[in-house]
N, CA, C and O atoms as a Tinker XYZ file with bonds, in Angstrom:
   256  protein
     1  N    114.509000   30.644000   13.631000    73     2
     2  CA   115.705000   31.450000   13.705000    64     1     3
     3  C    115.527000   32.691000   12.846000    63     2     4     5
     4  O    115.249000   32.583000   11.652000    81     3
     5  N    115.679000   33.842000   13.425000    73     3     6
     6  CA   115.539000   35.093000   12.695000    64     5     7
     7  C    116.887000   35.785000   12.610000    63     6     8     9
     8  O    117.584000   35.937000   13.613000    81     7
     9  N    117.247000   36.201000   11.413000    73     7    10
    10  CA   118.488000   36.922000   11.204000    64     9    11
    11  C    118.177000   38.370000   10.893000    63    10    12    13
    12  O    117.266000   38.668000   10.120000    81    11
    13  N    118.933000   39.263000   11.494000    73    11    14
    14  CA   118.762000   40.674000   11.162000    64    13    15
    15  C    119.895000   41.088000   10.225000    63    14    16    17
    16  O    120.854000   40.343000   10.029000    81    15
    17  N    119.776000   42.260000    9.662000    73    15    18
    18  CA   120.761000   42.732000    8.696000    64    17    19
    19  C    122.149000   42.777000    9.313000    63    18    20    21
    20  O    123.126000   42.459000    8.635000    81    19
    21  N    122.262000   43.160000   10.571000    73    19    22
    22  CA   123.559000   43.223000   11.244000    64    21    23
    23  C    124.256000   41.885000   11.287000    63    22    24    25
    24  O    125.475000   41.826000   11.128000    81    23
    25  N    123.521000   40.807000   11.496000    73    23    26
    26  CA   124.117000   39.483000   11.537000    64    25    27
    27  C    124.599000   39.059000   10.160000    63    26    28    29
    28  O    125.639000   38.410000   10.051000    81    27
    29  N    123.872000   39.410000    9.105000    73    27    30
    30  CA   124.303000   39.097000    7.751000    64    29    31
    31  C    125.567000   39.876000    7.402000    63    30    32    33
    32  O    126.455000   39.351000    6.730000    81    31
    33  N    125.649000   41.102000    7.848000    73    31    34
    34  CA   126.824000   41.917000    7.603000    64    33    35
    35  C    128.050000   41.314000    8.273000    63    34    36    37
    36  O    129.121000   41.266000    7.667000    81    35
    37  N    127.915000   40.863000    9.489000    73    35    38
    38  CA   129.047000   40.318000   10.222000    64    37    39
    39  C    129.621000   39.109000    9.487000    63    38    40    41
    40  O    130.841000   38.984000    9.383000    81    39
    41  N    128.783000   38.228000    8.980000    73    39    42
    42  CA   129.278000   37.053000    8.268000    64    41    43
    43  C    129.979000   37.464000    6.985000    63    42    44    45
    44  O    130.999000   36.871000    6.632000    81    43
    45  N    129.474000   38.444000    6.290000    73    43    46
    46  CA   130.126000   38.875000    5.050000    64    45    47
    47  C    131.465000   39.537000    5.343000    63    46    48    49
    48  O    132.375000   39.463000    4.518000    81    47
    49  N    131.606000   40.178000    6.489000    73    47    50
    50  CA   132.867000   40.808000    6.843000    64    49    51
    51  C    133.956000   39.774000    7.122000    63    50    52    53
    52  O    135.138000   40.065000    6.940000    81    51
    53  N    133.583000   38.593000    7.555000    73    51    54
    54  CA   134.552000   37.530000    7.794000    64    53    55
    55  C    135.271000   37.177000    6.492000    63    54    56    57
    56  O    136.456000   36.844000    6.505000    81    55
    57  N    134.558000   37.248000    5.380000    73    55    58
    58  CA   135.151000   36.927000    4.081000    64    57    59
    59  C    136.309000   37.858000    3.719000    63    58    60    61
    60  O    137.215000   37.463000    2.984000    81    59
    61  N    136.284000   39.090000    4.230000    73    59    62
    62  CA   137.361000   40.030000    3.935000    64    61    63
    63  C    138.694000   39.579000    4.526000    63    62    64    65
    64  O    139.751000   39.946000    4.014000    81    63
    65  N    138.655000   38.797000    5.583000    73    63    66
    66  CA   139.886000   38.368000    6.246000    64    65    67
    67  C    140.538000   37.161000    5.568000    63    66    68    69
    68  O    141.637000   36.767000    5.959000    81    67
    69  N    139.904000   36.578000    4.585000    73    67    70
    70  CA   140.500000   35.423000    3.920000    64    69    71
    71  C    141.717000   35.811000    3.080000    63    70    72    73
    72  O    142.528000   34.949000    2.740000    81    71
    73  N    141.852000   37.068000    2.747000    73    71    74
    74  CA   143.000000   37.525000    1.978000    64    73    75
    75  C    143.988000   38.344000    2.796000    63    74    76    77
    76  O    144.863000   39.000000    2.231000    81    75
    77  N    143.859000   38.313000    4.123000    73    75    78
    78  CA   144.723000   39.093000    4.997000    64    77    79
    79  C    146.155000   38.571000    4.963000    63    78    80    81
    80  O    146.380000   37.389000    4.701000    81    79
    81  N    147.118000   39.444000    5.225000    73    79    82
    82  CA   148.529000   39.034000    5.196000    64    81    83
    83  C    148.921000   38.179000    6.401000    63    82    84    85
    84  O    149.912000   37.452000    6.334000    81    83
    85  N    148.166000   38.251000    7.501000    73    83    86
    86  CA   148.462000   37.458000    8.699000    64    85    87
    87  C    147.903000   36.043000    8.513000    63    86    88    89
    88  O    146.690000   35.873000    8.391000    81    87
    89  N    148.780000   35.020000    8.489000    73    87    90
    90  CA   148.300000   33.656000    8.255000    64    89    91
    91  C    147.391000   33.126000    9.359000    63    90    92    93
    92  O    146.507000   32.311000    9.093000    81    91
    93  N    147.595000   33.576000   10.583000    73    91    94
    94  CA   146.724000   33.122000   11.673000    64    93    95
    95  C    145.313000   33.679000   11.502000    63    94    96    97
    96  O    144.330000   32.977000   11.740000    81    95
    97  N    145.218000   34.930000   11.094000    73    95    98
    98  CA   143.910000   35.544000   10.854000    64    97    99
    99  C    143.208000   34.878000    9.676000    63    98   100   101
   100  O    142.005000   34.620000    9.731000    81    99
   101  N    143.961000   34.598000    8.608000    73    99   102
   102  CA   143.380000   33.879000    7.465000    64   101   103
   103  C    142.876000   32.509000    7.885000    63   102   104   105
   104  O    141.792000   32.092000    7.475000    81   103
   105  N    143.650000   31.809000    8.697000    73   103   106
   106  CA   143.246000   30.478000    9.158000    64   105   107
   107  C    142.004000   30.520000   10.010000    63   106   108   109
   108  O    141.114000   29.682000    9.862000    81   107
   109  N    141.935000   31.496000   10.910000    73   107   110
   110  CA   140.750000   31.618000   11.757000    64   109   111
   111  C    139.519000   31.979000   10.944000    63   110   112   113
   112  O    138.424000   31.496000   11.231000    81   111
   113  N    139.685000   32.819000    9.935000    73   111   114
   114  CA   138.562000   33.155000    9.058000    64   113   115
   115  C    138.078000   31.907000    8.330000    63   114   116   117
   116  O    136.874000   31.691000    8.192000    81   115
   117  N    139.018000   31.084000    7.865000    73   115   118
   118  CA   138.644000   29.847000    7.184000    64   117   119
   119  C    137.896000   28.905000    8.126000    63   118   120   121
   120  O    136.948000   28.239000    7.711000    81   119
   121  N    138.313000   28.847000    9.387000    73   119   122
   122  CA   137.612000   28.004000   10.368000    64   121   123
   123  C    136.187000   28.490000   10.607000    63   122   124   125
   124  O    135.254000   27.689000   10.653000    81   123
   125  N    136.022000   29.786000   10.756000    73   123   126
   126  CA   134.680000   30.348000   10.984000    64   125   127
   127  C    133.771000   30.046000    9.794000    63   126   128   129
   128  O    132.626000   29.631000    9.973000    81   127
   129  N    134.277000   30.253000    8.592000    73   127   130
   130  CA   133.475000   29.996000    7.390000    64   129   131
   131  C    133.131000   28.514000    7.289000    63   130   132   133
   132  O    131.992000   28.158000    6.984000    81   131
   133  N    134.106000   27.655000    7.543000    73   131   134
   134  CA   133.866000   26.212000    7.489000    64   133   135
   135  C    132.837000   25.753000    8.497000    63   134   136   137
   136  O    131.976000   24.929000    8.188000    81   135
   137  N    132.927000   26.287000    9.703000    73   135   138
   138  CA   131.950000   25.906000   10.733000    64   137   139
   139  C    130.560000   26.416000   10.406000    63   138   140   141
   140  O    129.566000   25.748000   10.690000    81   139
   141  N    130.484000   27.597000    9.810000    73   139   142
   142  CA   129.194000   28.132000    9.399000    64   141   143
   143  C    128.563000   27.241000    8.336000    63   142   144   145
   144  O    127.393000   26.873000    8.440000    81   143
   145  N    129.338000   26.898000    7.318000    73   143   146
   146  CA   128.818000   26.045000    6.236000    64   145   147
   147  C    128.395000   24.690000    6.790000    63   146   148   149
   148  O    127.350000   24.163000    6.408000    81   147
   149  N    129.196000   24.124000    7.684000    73   147   150
   150  CA   128.854000   22.829000    8.278000    64   149   151
   151  C    127.552000   22.917000    9.084000    63   150   152   153
   152  O    126.716000   22.016000    9.018000    81   151
   153  N    127.387000   24.001000    9.842000    73   151   154
   154  CA   126.167000   24.179000   10.628000    64   153   155
   155  C    124.943000   24.349000    9.726000    63   154   156   157
   156  O    123.880000   23.793000   10.001000    81   155
   157  N    125.101000   25.120000    8.653000    73   155   158
   158  CA   123.996000   25.330000    7.714000    64   157   159
   159  C    123.586000   24.010000    7.074000    63   158   160   161
   160  O    122.399000   23.693000    6.997000    81   159
   161  N    124.563000   23.250000    6.619000    73   159   162
   162  CA   124.242000   21.973000    5.987000    64   161   163
   163  C    123.650000   20.986000    6.987000    63   162   164   165
   164  O    122.815000   20.158000    6.621000    81   163
   165  N    124.071000   21.066000    8.236000    73   163   166
   166  CA   123.492000   20.201000    9.270000    64   165   167
   167  C    122.039000   20.549000    9.536000    63   166   168   169
   168  O    121.185000   19.666000    9.610000    81   167
   169  N    121.763000   21.833000    9.679000    73   167   170
   170  CA   120.383000   22.254000    9.943000    64   169   171
   171  C    119.491000   22.097000    8.718000    63   170   172   173
   172  O    118.291000   21.857000    8.845000    81   171
   173  N    120.077000   22.231000    7.541000    73   171   174
   174  CA   119.300000   22.103000    6.301000    64   173   175
   175  C    119.278000   20.685000    5.778000    63   174   176   177
   176  O    118.841000   20.442000    4.653000    81   175
   177  N    119.745000   19.744000    6.585000    73   175   178
   178  CA   119.795000   18.325000    6.202000    64   177   179
   179  C    120.527000   18.123000    4.884000    63   178   180   181
   180  O    120.069000   17.398000    4.001000    81   179
   181  N    121.676000   18.784000    4.774000    73   179   182
   182  CA   122.517000   18.623000    3.602000    64   181   183
   183  C    122.193000   19.542000    2.452000    63   182   184   185
   184  O    122.796000   19.432000    1.384000    81   183
   185  N    121.249000   20.452000    2.647000    73   183   186
   186  CA   120.828000   21.320000    1.544000    64   185   187
   187  C    120.812000   22.780000    1.982000    63   186   188   189
   188  O    120.140000   23.146000    2.947000    81   187
   189  N    121.564000   23.609000    1.257000    73   187   190
   190  CA   121.560000   25.052000    1.526000    64   189   191
   191  C    120.149000   25.611000    1.306000    63   190   192   193
   192  O    119.684000   26.453000    2.074000    81   191
   193  N    119.474000   25.138000    0.253000    73   191   194
   194  CA   118.125000   25.624000   -0.055000    64   193   195
   195  C    117.143000   25.317000    1.068000    63   194   196   197
   196  O    116.288000   26.145000    1.383000    81   195
   197  N    117.253000   24.135000    1.676000    73   195   198
   198  CA   116.371000   23.799000    2.801000    64   197   199
   199  C    116.599000   24.753000    3.964000    63   198   200   201
   200  O    115.650000   25.183000    4.619000    81   199
   201  N    117.856000   25.080000    4.217000    73   199   202
   202  CA   118.165000   25.997000    5.319000    64   201   203
   203  C    117.618000   27.390000    5.025000    63   202   204   205
   204  O    117.030000   28.029000    5.897000    81   203
   205  N    117.817000   27.860000    3.783000    73   203   206
   206  CA   117.302000   29.181000    3.421000    64   205   207
   207  C    115.777000   29.218000    3.524000    63   206   208   209
   208  O    115.208000   30.207000    3.984000    81   207
   209  N    115.124000   28.149000    3.099000    73   207   210
   210  CA   113.657000   28.093000    3.167000    64   209   211
   211  C    113.178000   28.094000    4.608000    63   210   212   213
   212  O    112.102000   28.616000    4.898000    81   211
   213  N    113.960000   27.517000    5.520000    73   211   214
   214  CA   113.555000   27.494000    6.927000    64   213   215
   215  C    113.637000   28.886000    7.559000    63   214   216   217
   216  O    112.979000   29.149000    8.565000    81   215
   217  N    114.439000   29.771000    6.976000    73   215   218
   218  CA   114.544000   31.138000    7.492000    64   217   219
   219  C    113.325000   31.968000    7.099000    63   218   220   221
   220  O    112.840000   32.793000    7.873000    81   219
   221  N    112.849000   31.734000    5.896000    73   219   222
   222  CA   111.707000   32.488000    5.354000    64   221   223
   223  C    110.742000   31.510000    4.709000    63   222   224   225
   224  O    110.654000   31.443000    3.483000    81   223
   225  N    110.014000   30.744000    5.528000    73   223   226
   226  CA   109.112000   29.731000    4.936000    64   225   227
   227  C    108.037000   30.354000    4.041000    63   226   228   229
   228  O    107.417000   31.359000    4.387000    81   227
   229  N    107.843000   29.732000    2.898000    73   227   230
   230  CA   106.779000   30.155000    1.999000    64   229   231
   231  C    107.078000   31.376000    1.163000    63   230   232   233
   232  O    106.182000   31.896000    0.498000    81   231
   233  N    108.321000   31.852000    1.176000    73   231   234
   234  CA   108.620000   33.038000    0.372000    64   233   235
   235  C    109.815000   32.775000   -0.530000    63   234   236   237
   236  O    110.719000   32.017000   -0.180000    81   235
   237  N    109.809000   33.396000   -1.667000    73   235   238
   238  CA   110.943000   33.307000   -2.591000    64   237   239
   239  C    111.726000   34.601000   -2.477000    63   238   240   241
   240  O    111.140000   35.682000   -2.426000    81   239
   241  N    113.036000   34.500000   -2.437000    73   239   242
   242  CA   113.886000   35.680000   -2.333000    64   241   243
   243  C    115.235000   35.374000   -2.935000    63   242   244   245
   244  O    115.588000   34.214000   -3.147000    81   243
   245  N    115.986000   36.423000   -3.209000    73   243   246
   246  CA   117.324000   36.255000   -3.766000    64   245   247
   247  C    118.309000   35.934000   -2.655000    63   246   248   249
   248  O    118.203000   36.451000   -1.543000    81   247
   249  N    119.263000   35.079000   -2.968000    73   247   250
   250  CA   120.321000   34.770000   -2.002000    64   249   251
   251  C    121.283000   35.939000   -1.923000    63   250   252   253
   252  O    121.572000   36.600000   -2.920000    81   251
   253  N    121.766000   36.177000   -0.730000    73   251   254
   254  CA   122.710000   37.284000   -0.505000    64   253   255
   255  C    124.095000   36.820000   -0.854000    63   254   256
   256  O    125.051000   37.588000   -0.741000    81   255
């Protein structure tokens, strides 16, 4: 799985909606974030670090 900068930007923009005045928008943002975290932990076998390592095997980098 390869992520480009645009995809990383889109996920970070979802975080901006968690403080929105519209409760439906806040709820949907929370659902998207929750599903993302659940998918990451599923693919990483319960470990965020395993998932990050699978994106860039053999390299050390800072988390965004």
